[in-house]
Phi, psi and omega in degrees: 000124179263145177272147175291132178286142182282127178269170175296318182295326176303311181296318182296316176300314181297329180297331182073014180259137181298142178305320175305317176295316178302313178299314180300315179294333179277343181084028179232175179275154172311322182288328178287324174299323177297320178292325177292326177292324179295322180226073179298333181292347177266357181289134177275170185296329182292323177288326177295322179291319177296318179297314182296324179289323183294329181261352187071031180245165180293140176296324180297331175295315181294316182299313179301319183294320178300317179297326177289345179281000000 
């Protein structure tokens, strides 16, 4: 039995933080966060770090989720 791999969207939803707040904490616009969510594999390490800090989750978890998209 294989477990579903966690995606970036799964982490964002599980955080319970509104996307607008996450974007503000990252210092980007909500529309840019939307673009990052659509193509997470294009997100660089700096944005992954900002995203993990904005949601209060481990950076490794975000990196793994980006790989799973």
